Chimera marker file (.cmm) of the C-alpha trace (Angstrom):
<marker_set name="trace">
<marker id="1" x="0.025" y="-0.037" z="-0.011" r="1" g="1" b="0" radius="0.5"/>
<marker id="2" x="1.744" y="3.063" z="-1.221" r="1" g="1" b="0" radius="0.5"/>
<marker id="3" x="-0.556" y="5.800" z="-0.115" r="1" g="1" b="0" radius="0.5"/>
<marker id="4" x="0.446" y="9.115" z="1.520" r="1" g="1" b="0" radius="0.5"/>
<marker id="5" x="0.216" y="9.109" z="5.325" r="1" g="1" b="0" radius="0.5"/>
<marker id="6" x="-2.765" y="10.941" z="6.776" r="1" g="1" b="0" radius="0.5"/>
<marker id="7" x="-2.547" y="12.002" z="10.444" r="1" g="1" b="0" radius="0.5"/>
<marker id="8" x="-5.210" y="10.255" z="12.603" r="1" g="1" b="0" radius="0.5"/>
<marker id="9" x="-7.768" y="11.825" z="14.950" r="1" g="1" b="0" radius="0.5"/>
<marker id="10" x="-6.332" y="13.098" z="18.192" r="1" g="1" b="0" radius="0.5"/>
<marker id="11" x="-8.885" y="11.122" z="20.188" r="1" g="1" b="0" radius="0.5"/>
<marker id="12" x="-7.795" y="7.845" z="18.559" r="1" g="1" b="0" radius="0.5"/>
<marker id="13" x="-4.188" y="8.683" z="19.100" r="1" g="1" b="0" radius="0.5"/>
<marker id="14" x="-4.913" y="9.326" z="22.798" r="1" g="1" b="0" radius="0.5"/>
<marker id="15" x="-6.756" y="5.963" z="23.084" r="1" g="1" b="0" radius="0.5"/>
<marker id="16" x="-3.863" y="4.182" z="21.510" r="1" g="1" b="0" radius="0.5"/>
<marker id="17" x="-1.334" y="5.783" z="23.837" r="1" g="1" b="0" radius="0.5"/>
<marker id="18" x="-3.449" y="4.988" z="26.831" r="1" g="1" b="0" radius="0.5"/>
<marker id="19" x="-3.707" y="1.314" z="25.787" r="1" g="1" b="0" radius="0.5"/>
<marker id="20" x="0.133" y="1.302" z="25.439" r="1" g="1" b="0" radius="0.5"/>
<marker id="21" x="0.599" y="2.883" z="28.868" r="1" g="1" b="0" radius="0.5"/>
<marker id="22" x="-1.737" y="0.412" z="30.509" r="1" g="1" b="0" radius="0.5"/>
<marker id="23" x="-0.318" y="-2.565" z="28.657" r="1" g="1" b="0" radius="0.5"/>
<marker id="24" x="-3.707" y="-3.959" z="27.890" r="1" g="1" b="0" radius="0.5"/>
<marker id="25" x="-4.800" y="-6.031" z="24.857" r="1" g="1" b="0" radius="0.5"/>
<marker id="26" x="-7.003" y="-4.358" z="22.314" r="1" g="1" b="0" radius="0.5"/>
<marker id="27" x="-8.696" y="-5.447" z="19.028" r="1" g="1" b="0" radius="0.5"/>
<marker id="28" x="-7.613" y="-3.325" z="16.141" r="1" g="1" b="0" radius="0.5"/>
<marker id="29" x="-9.458" y="-3.558" z="12.850" r="1" g="1" b="0" radius="0.5"/>
<marker id="30" x="-7.288" y="-2.183" z="10.079" r="1" g="1" b="0" radius="0.5"/>
<marker id="31" x="-6.784" y="-2.280" z="6.348" r="1" g="1" b="0" radius="0.5"/>
<marker id="32" x="-4.072" y="-4.565" z="5.074" r="1" g="1" b="0" radius="0.5"/>
<marker id="33" x="-2.701" y="-5.368" z="1.645" r="1" g="1" b="0" radius="0.5"/>
<marker id="34" x="-5.111" y="-8.332" z="1.350" r="1" g="1" b="0" radius="0.5"/>
<marker id="35" x="-8.199" y="-6.507" z="2.764" r="1" g="1" b="0" radius="0.5"/>
<marker id="36" x="-9.541" y="-5.612" z="6.214" r="1" g="1" b="0" radius="0.5"/>
<marker id="37" x="-8.147" y="-7.515" z="9.157" r="1" g="1" b="0" radius="0.5"/>
<marker id="38" x="-8.757" y="-7.764" z="12.904" r="1" g="1" b="0" radius="0.5"/>
<marker id="39" x="-5.805" y="-8.234" z="15.162" r="1" g="1" b="0" radius="0.5"/>
<marker id="40" x="-5.826" y="-8.812" z="18.953" r="1" g="1" b="0" radius="0.5"/>
<marker id="41" x="-2.656" y="-7.075" z="20.150" r="1" g="1" b="0" radius="0.5"/>
<marker id="42" x="-0.859" y="-5.427" z="23.032" r="1" g="1" b="0" radius="0.5"/>
<marker id="43" x="0.425" y="-2.018" z="22.012" r="1" g="1" b="0" radius="0.5"/>
<marker id="44" x="3.933" y="-1.520" z="23.231" r="1" g="1" b="0" radius="0.5"/>
<marker id="45" x="4.679" y="1.872" z="21.671" r="1" g="1" b="0" radius="0.5"/>
<marker id="46" x="3.918" y="4.267" z="18.852" r="1" g="1" b="0" radius="0.5"/>
<marker id="47" x="6.840" y="5.194" z="16.636" r="1" g="1" b="0" radius="0.5"/>
<marker id="48" x="7.504" y="7.563" z="13.783" r="1" g="1" b="0" radius="0.5"/>
<marker id="49" x="9.335" y="6.192" z="10.713" r="1" g="1" b="0" radius="0.5"/>
<marker id="50" x="9.792" y="8.187" z="7.533" r="1" g="1" b="0" radius="0.5"/>
<marker id="51" x="7.134" y="10.681" z="8.599" r="1" g="1" b="0" radius="0.5"/>
<marker id="52" x="4.531" y="7.939" z="9.343" r="1" g="1" b="0" radius="0.5"/>
<marker id="53" x="3.254" y="6.720" z="12.756" r="1" g="1" b="0" radius="0.5"/>
<marker id="54" x="3.275" y="2.978" z="13.403" r="1" g="1" b="0" radius="0.5"/>
<marker id="55" x="2.186" y="0.737" z="16.251" r="1" g="1" b="0" radius="0.5"/>
<marker id="56" x="4.818" y="-1.383" z="17.854" r="1" g="1" b="0" radius="0.5"/>
<marker id="57" x="2.856" y="-4.457" z="19.089" r="1" g="1" b="0" radius="0.5"/>
<marker id="58" x="2.999" y="-7.829" z="20.703" r="1" g="1" b="0" radius="0.5"/>
<marker id="59" x="2.644" y="-10.212" z="18.964" r="1" g="1" b="0" radius="0.5"/>
<marker id="60" x="4.665" y="-8.510" z="16.314" r="1" g="1" b="0" radius="0.5"/>
<marker id="61" x="2.212" y="-6.869" z="13.814" r="1" g="1" b="0" radius="0.5"/>
<marker id="62" x="3.155" y="-3.692" z="11.937" r="1" g="1" b="0" radius="0.5"/>
<marker id="63" x="0.139" y="-1.333" z="11.687" r="1" g="1" b="0" radius="0.5"/>
<marker id="64" x="0.334" y="2.182" z="10.220" r="1" g="1" b="0" radius="0.5"/>
<marker id="65" x="-1.934" y="4.403" z="12.326" r="1" g="1" b="0" radius="0.5"/>
<marker id="66" x="-3.905" y="5.747" z="9.367" r="1" g="1" b="0" radius="0.5"/>
<marker id="67" x="-4.824" y="2.202" z="8.383" r="1" g="1" b="0" radius="0.5"/>
<marker id="68" x="-6.769" y="1.673" z="11.661" r="1" g="1" b="0" radius="0.5"/>
<marker id="69" x="-10.504" y="1.382" z="11.011" r="1" g="1" b="0" radius="0.5"/>
<marker id="70" x="-11.566" y="0.829" z="14.637" r="1" g="1" b="0" radius="0.5"/>
<marker id="71" x="-10.191" y="0.153" z="18.145" r="1" g="1" b="0" radius="0.5"/>
<marker id="72" x="-12.158" y="-2.199" z="20.307" r="1" g="1" b="0" radius="0.5"/>
<marker id="73" x="-15.140" y="-1.803" z="18.070" r="1" g="1" b="0" radius="0.5"/>
<marker id="74" x="-15.218" y="1.981" z="18.194" r="1" g="1" b="0" radius="0.5"/>
<marker id="75" x="-14.660" y="3.512" z="14.686" r="1" g="1" b="0" radius="0.5"/>
<marker id="76" x="-11.757" y="5.844" z="14.142" r="1" g="1" b="0" radius="0.5"/>
<marker id="77" x="-12.373" y="9.408" z="13.076" r="1" g="1" b="0" radius="0.5"/>
<marker id="78" x="-10.337" y="11.623" z="10.800" r="1" g="1" b="0" radius="0.5"/>
<marker id="79" x="-8.034" y="14.534" z="11.672" r="1" g="1" b="0" radius="0.5"/>
<marker id="80" x="-7.357" y="16.396" z="14.943" r="1" g="1" b="0" radius="0.5"/>
<link id1="1" id2="2" r="1" g="1" b="0" radius="0.2"/>
<link id1="2" id2="3" r="1" g="1" b="0" radius="0.2"/>
<link id1="3" id2="4" r="1" g="1" b="0" radius="0.2"/>
<link id1="4" id2="5" r="1" g="1" b="0" radius="0.2"/>
<link id1="5" id2="6" r="1" g="1" b="0" radius="0.2"/>
<link id1="6" id2="7" r="1" g="1" b="0" radius="0.2"/>
<link id1="7" id2="8" r="1" g="1" b="0" radius="0.2"/>
<link id1="8" id2="9" r="1" g="1" b="0" radius="0.2"/>
<link id1="9" id2="10" r="1" g="1" b="0" radius="0.2"/>
<link id1="10" id2="11" r="1" g="1" b="0" radius="0.2"/>
<link id1="11" id2="12" r="1" g="1" b="0" radius="0.2"/>
<link id1="12" id2="13" r="1" g="1" b="0" radius="0.2"/>
<link id1="13" id2="14" r="1" g="1" b="0" radius="0.2"/>
<link id1="14" id2="15" r="1" g="1" b="0" radius="0.2"/>
<link id1="15" id2="16" r="1" g="1" b="0" radius="0.2"/>
<link id1="16" id2="17" r="1" g="1" b="0" radius="0.2"/>
<link id1="17" id2="18" r="1" g="1" b="0" radius="0.2"/>
<link id1="18" id2="19" r="1" g="1" b="0" radius="0.2"/>
<link id1="19" id2="20" r="1" g="1" b="0" radius="0.2"/>
<link id1="20" id2="21" r="1" g="1" b="0" radius="0.2"/>
<link id1="21" id2="22" r="1" g="1" b="0" radius="0.2"/>
<link id1="22" id2="23" r="1" g="1" b="0" radius="0.2"/>
<link id1="23" id2="24" r="1" g="1" b="0" radius="0.2"/>
<link id1="24" id2="25" r="1" g="1" b="0" radius="0.2"/>
<link id1="25" id2="26" r="1" g="1" b="0" radius="0.2"/>
<link id1="26" id2="27" r="1" g="1" b="0" radius="0.2"/>
<link id1="27" id2="28" r="1" g="1" b="0" radius="0.2"/>
<link id1="28" id2="29" r="1" g="1" b="0" radius="0.2"/>
<link id1="29" id2="30" r="1" g="1" b="0" radius="0.2"/>
<link id1="30" id2="31" r="1" g="1" b="0" radius="0.2"/>
<link id1="31" id2="32" r="1" g="1" b="0" radius="0.2"/>
<link id1="32" id2="33" r="1" g="1" b="0" radius="0.2"/>
<link id1="33" id2="34" r="1" g="1" b="0" radius="0.2"/>
<link id1="34" id2="35" r="1" g="1" b="0" radius="0.2"/>
<link id1="35" id2="36" r="1" g="1" b="0" radius="0.2"/>
<link id1="36" id2="37" r="1" g="1" b="0" radius="0.2"/>
<link id1="37" id2="38" r="1" g="1" b="0" radius="0.2"/>
<link id1="38" id2="39" r="1" g="1" b="0" radius="0.2"/>
<link id1="39" id2="40" r="1" g="1" b="0" radius="0.2"/>
<link id1="40" id2="41" r="1" g="1" b="0" radius="0.2"/>
<link id1="41" id2="42" r="1" g="1" b="0" radius="0.2"/>
<link id1="42" id2="43" r="1" g="1" b="0" radius="0.2"/>
<link id1="43" id2="44" r="1" g="1" b="0" radius="0.2"/>
<link id1="44" id2="45" r="1" g="1" b="0" radius="0.2"/>
<link id1="45" id2="46" r="1" g="1" b="0" radius="0.2"/>
<link id1="46" id2="47" r="1" g="1" b="0" radius="0.2"/>
<link id1="47" id2="48" r="1" g="1" b="0" radius="0.2"/>
<link id1="48" id2="49" r="1" g="1" b="0" radius="0.2"/>
<link id1="49" id2="50" r="1" g="1" b="0" radius="0.2"/>
<link id1="50" id2="51" r="1" g="1" b="0" radius="0.2"/>
<link id1="51" id2="52" r="1" g="1" b="0" radius="0.2"/>
<link id1="52" id2="53" r="1" g="1" b="0" radius="0.2"/>
<link id1="53" id2="54" r="1" g="1" b="0" radius="0.2"/>
<link id1="54" id2="55" r="1" g="1" b="0" radius="0.2"/>
<link id1="55" id2="56" r="1" g="1" b="0" radius="0.2"/>
<link id1="56" id2="57" r="1" g="1" b="0" radius="0.2"/>
<link id1="57" id2="58" r="1" g="1" b="0" radius="0.2"/>
<link id1="58" id2="59" r="1" g="1" b="0" radius="0.2"/>
<link id1="59" id2="60" r="1" g="1" b="0" radius="0.2"/>
<link id1="60" id2="61" r="1" g="1" b="0" radius="0.2"/>
<link id1="61" id2="62" r="1" g="1" b="0" radius="0.2"/>
<link id1="62" id2="63" r="1" g="1" b="0" radius="0.2"/>
<link id1="63" id2="64" r="1" g="1" b="0" radius="0.2"/>
<link id1="64" id2="65" r="1" g="1" b="0" radius="0.2"/>
<link id1="65" id2="66" r="1" g="1" b="0" radius="0.2"/>
<link id1="66" id2="67" r="1" g="1" b="0" radius="0.2"/>
<link id1="67" id2="68" r="1" g="1" b="0" radius="0.2"/>
<link id1="68" id2="69" r="1" g="1" b="0" radius="0.2"/>
<link id1="69" id2="70" r="1" g="1" b="0" radius="0.2"/>
<link id1="70" id2="71" r="1" g="1" b="0" radius="0.2"/>
<link id1="71" id2="72" r="1" g="1" b="0" radius="0.2"/>
<link id1="72" id2="73" r="1" g="1" b="0" radius="0.2"/>
<link id1="73" id2="74" r="1" g="1" b="0" radius="0.2"/>
<link id1="74" id2="75" r="1" g="1" b="0" radius="0.2"/>
<link id1="75" id2="76" r="1" g="1" b="0" radius="0.2"/>
<link id1="76" id2="77" r="1" g="1" b="0" radius="0.2"/>
<link id1="77" id2="78" r="1" g="1" b="0" radius="0.2"/>
<link id1="78" id2="79" r="1" g="1" b="0" radius="0.2"/>
<link id1="79" id2="80" r="1" g="1" b="0" radius="0.2"/>
</marker_set>
C-alpha cells in the first residue's frame, strides 16, 4: 500500500497511547494489503518512521496508524 500518510484523529491517538501505557490487549481492525483484518494485540509503543506513525505491538504486527478502522469496536475518526 503506497498511499500518503494521513494523520489520525487526536482522540484515537490518545486511546492508542493509553492502551500502550496500561499494557492492555485491544482489538484493532485495520486495512491490510489483502483486505480488512482484525488483530488482537498489546500495544507496546507508537513510533515515527519516515514521517509515518506505526504501532509497535505484541505479537509483532506492523500497523500504520492511518490504516486503523476501529479500536475495540469503536470507529476511528479523521483529523485532529
